[in-house]
N, C-alpha and C positions, 0 to 999 in steps of 0.2 A: 469640441472638447467640453466634457461635463464640468459643472461648478464643483469646486472643492467640497461643497456641502452636499453633493449628490452621491448617493450610495446605491449600489445595485443589488437586489435580491434575485437569486436565481431559482426559478421555479421549476419544478420537474414535472415531465409530461406523462410519465408511465406510473402505474399503480406500485405502490410499496406497501405490501401487505401488513409487514410489522417489524420495523426497526426502531425500537425506543431511543430517546434521546439520552437516556441514562443507563448504566450497566450495573446492575444492583448486586452483583456478585463478583468475587475477584476476577480479573486483576484491576478493576477500577479503583483509582484513589478516591476515597470518600470526599475529598475536597475538590474533585474535579468539575463540580457544577456549582456555580454561584447562584444563589436564589435570585430570581428575577432577571436573569440573563435571557434576553429574547432573540438575540443574534450573536453570531460569532464571526470574527475575521481572522485572517492569517497573513503572514508575510508574503509580499509579492504584489498582488493587486488588492490593497486594502479597501477598495471600493466594493469589493465582492463580499457580500454577507450571507452567511448560512444560519439555518434555524437549528441545526442539531449538531451535537458533539459527543464523540465516543473516545476514550482514552484507555487503551489497553496496556497496563503497566506491569510487565512480567517481573520487574524488580520487587514489586510488592508482595510476591508470592513467598517470600522467605519466611515460611510458617509451617514447620513439619506437622503440626496438628491437623492441617488440611488434607494430609494423606495423598498428595498429589504426585509423588514419586519423582525425585531429581536424579534418578540414576540413569546414566547415559546407556541405552540399549546397544546390544552388539549390532555391528553392521550386518546388512544382509549378506547371505552367502549364496553360492551357486545353486543350491537346492531350492531357494526361495524365490522362484521365478514366476509365481501366480499372483503376487500382491495381495495375499489374503491375511497378512498379519494383522493383529488387533491394535487398537490405540494404546499408547504407552503410558497414559495417565487418565484417571477419571476427569481431569481437567478439560479434556477434549470431547467429553461425552455431553449429551444434552443436559440442559439445566445450568451449564457454566459458559466457558468460552465456546462450547460447540453449538450454542443458540445463535452464534454470530458467525463463526468460521467452522468449516468442516474439512477434514482431511479427505483426499481423494485417493482412489486406488484403481484408476484406469491404466491401461497399457497401450503401447504402440508398436506394431511390428516394424522391423527393419525394411528399408526401401533403398532405391538407388540414391535418392537424396539424403536419406537419414540412415546410414548403413548399420547402426546399432540399435537393437530393440530397446524400448524404454519401458520400465515397470515401476509404478508408483507404488509406495508401500507406507502405511501409516507408521511403521516401525522407525521410519526416518524422521518423524516429527516428534520432538520431546522437549522437555524442560531440562535445564542443565545449568552448571555454574562451573567457573574456571578453577576455583579452590573452595574450600569449606567456609571461608569468610568473604566470598565475593558474591555479588548480586545474582539472582536467577535471570536467566535469559531463555527465550524460546530459540530452538535450533531446527533448521531444515537441512538434511543431508542428501548427498548423492554419492554412490561409489560405483566403480566399474568392475563387473564380473567377466567371466570368459566369454559368456554367450549374450550378455545383456547389461544395460546400465539401470541400476536401482536408483529411484528418484523420488522427490517429494512434492507435493502440491497441496495448498491450503487456500480455500476459497470462501468468500462470504457466502452465506446461505441465500441471500437476496440478489436478484438480478434486477436492480432498480436504482442504483445511483446514477444521477445524471446531473453532473457538476459537483466538485468537491475540491477540497484542499486536503492532501494526505501526506503526513510525515511519518518517517520510520527512522529510529536510530538502530543502525545495523553495522555489521563487519562481515567480511567474507575471507575464507581461507581455503587453500587447496592447491593442487597442481593445474596446469592447463587442461582445458577440456570441459569445464563446467560453466553453466550460466545461471546466476542468481537473478531472478525476474521478480519485480514488484509492479503490478500494473492493473489498469482497468480493462475489463474485456466484455464486449458484447459478441463480437464475431472476428474473424481474421482481418476484416476490413474496418473494424471499429474497436481500436485498441490503443492505448497510450502506455508506454513502457519505460520504466527505470530498469536498466540491465546492467550487471557486472559480468564480464567475461573473464574467467581466470587465464585465458590465453593472451589477454591484453596487458599492457603495462599496468602496474599496481596504482598508478594515478589517474586511471581512466574509467569513465562511466559512460554508457550508451543511453542517449535520449531519443526515443523513436515514437512516432505516430504512424500506425499502419493505415494503408498497405505500403510495404516497402518496395514492391514491384508493380509495374503497370500491367495492363491486360495482355501486352505482348511479351511479358516475362523480363522487361528491362528494369534495372534498379532505378527507383525514384531518389535522385540525390537529396532532396530536401526532407525525406522521411526520417533518416537517422543521422544523428550527430555524436561525434565522439567529444566528450567533455573532460577537462582536466578538473579533478577533485581539488577544490581549494582547501588549504589548512584551516582549522578551526575547531573549537569545542574539544580540544585535547587530541585532535587528529593532525598528523603530519601530511595530510594529503594523499594517503593511500587507503585502498579499500580494504586493507588488513586491520586498519584502525576503526574505531567507532566513529561513524559519520551520521549526520542527520540528512536523509534524502527526502525531497518533497516534490510532489507533483501537483500543481494547481491546474485544474481542469475547468475552464470557463467557456462560455458560448463563443466559438470562433477563436479561441486561443488556449494553448497549452504552454505552461512555463515549468521548467525544472530549476529547482534551487538545491544547493548542498551546503550545508552548515550555515543557512541563513543567506547565502549569496546566490543571486540569480545567475544562471549559467547559459541558458538558452530559452528562447521563445519560439513558438511554431504556430503558424496559421494553416499549415497543411495537415490534412488528415485529422483535424480535431473531431472527436467522436460526437455524434449527435444522437445516439441511442443509449437508452438505459442499460447500465452495465453492472457487473459485479466487480469486486476487487480480489486478485489472485496474487499469492506469493508462491514461488517455485524455486527449487534447486535441481537442476537437471542437465542432462546431456543426451545426444542421440548420434554423435559421430558426424554430425553435419558440418559444412564449412562454416556456419554461424557459431556453434558452440565449440568446434574442434572435437578431436577424438582422444578422450582420456585414456591413459595407459592402464592396462588390467592391473588391479590392485590399488588404483588411485582412489582418494576420497576427498571430498570438499564439503564445507559447511557454510551456511548462512545463519548468523546468530542475530537476534533482534532483542533489544531491551524494552522498546515500547513502540506502539502504533497509535498515532493521533489523527483523528479524522473529524472534519467539519463538512457538513453536507446538507442538502435539501431533500424533501420528498414531495411526492404529488399530493399528499394528504392535506397540505396547508390550504386553508381557506383564502380566497381572494381578499386582498385588503390587509394583508399581514403588516404589522408595524414594528420597526426596531426601536424600541424605547430604552433598552439598555444594551449596548453593544459591548461584548467582551472579546479580548484577543487571547489566543491560545498559545502564543509562542514568543511572548515578550521575555520571559526568563529563560536563559540558556539551559537546555536539558531539562526543563520542567514544563510540561504542557498544562499544568493547572491554569485555567483562565483567569485573566486579570481584567478589571473594567477598563475598557478603552479610554485613554485620557486619564485614568487614575480617578475619575469621578463616579463615585458609586451612585449618584442621582442623576446621571447624564440625561438630559432631555432627548427626545427623538431628533435625530440629525435629518432625517427625511421620512416623509409618508410614502410607503410604497403600496401601490395596488396592482392588481392584475386583471386584465381584460381578455375575454375570449374572443380571438379574432380569427375567423376561418378555420376554427377548430384547433388553433394553436394559442399558447399562452404568451402574452405580450407584456413586458414589464413596463410600468409607467412610473416615472420619478416626478414627485411633487415636492419642490424645494422652496 
């Protein structure tokens, strides 16, 4: 067991061409970076330290002068089966949020396993509000047409995260037959999922590390776990309420938290490859999602996304001289200095050695 004074810094192995640690245009809260923060920690395994922080706060977009368009677009209809609709707001274009996340427009034909064709459309990703005086949120939508399912897919532009702590304040609504997915992805066998299935009870979340089936096609019992959503943060324990979903992806361990409470840990299927982060609202009529009735519509609403992570750009010998926590204050990811000491000394000197072509973390305490 490590000493209480030992802290681990997770170093990435793959190239990360350009993901800044700050987000200089909306929706980043201007107070989301404390000058001098050299490392960040998050709830769960506080010994895991990360060098970068991004906070995408859609609530902060409540400013009509930005010209971002908060009008909910019409649902896709039967004639729009090509997925060629444009983005719904300049916010999703390059130079703003689109530098970090991009809407996808790929499609998938029906098959025996997935009997409903899926067509992603950028028109299903938009900024909205519940009423004229409520905060802005991001929405991903899926709806069932006669011959296909219109869906939504938002992905980070970089396939390079390799260990992170990701939190999302979100809610889901709609009839049975939809899946709200928030997950890291490299391949079908290198994937960690937070998923809400609208066919499940409203107090249930699925925590999964892929692959979910073995080479013989048999279900792997330890891959997926049904988790009961704990009340907290204004939620009554239902996915229709606003909840904070969190995935801690560490070497050899995945942890899922909801509203700050740890719900499940897994050592099976923990990804080892650099990945991107994806958010989807979808269905394909498969046994996993269920088959949504024609005319059905479901949404995934997100108030904010908070991410701490590392990159392979870091020089060996990085030191955490000021450690900041990003989730000490409920529903406010603005970093706070860990321990409340703005002049905290280094807790540990972390260096990295190249051993057999792989980075190894060395703790000097």
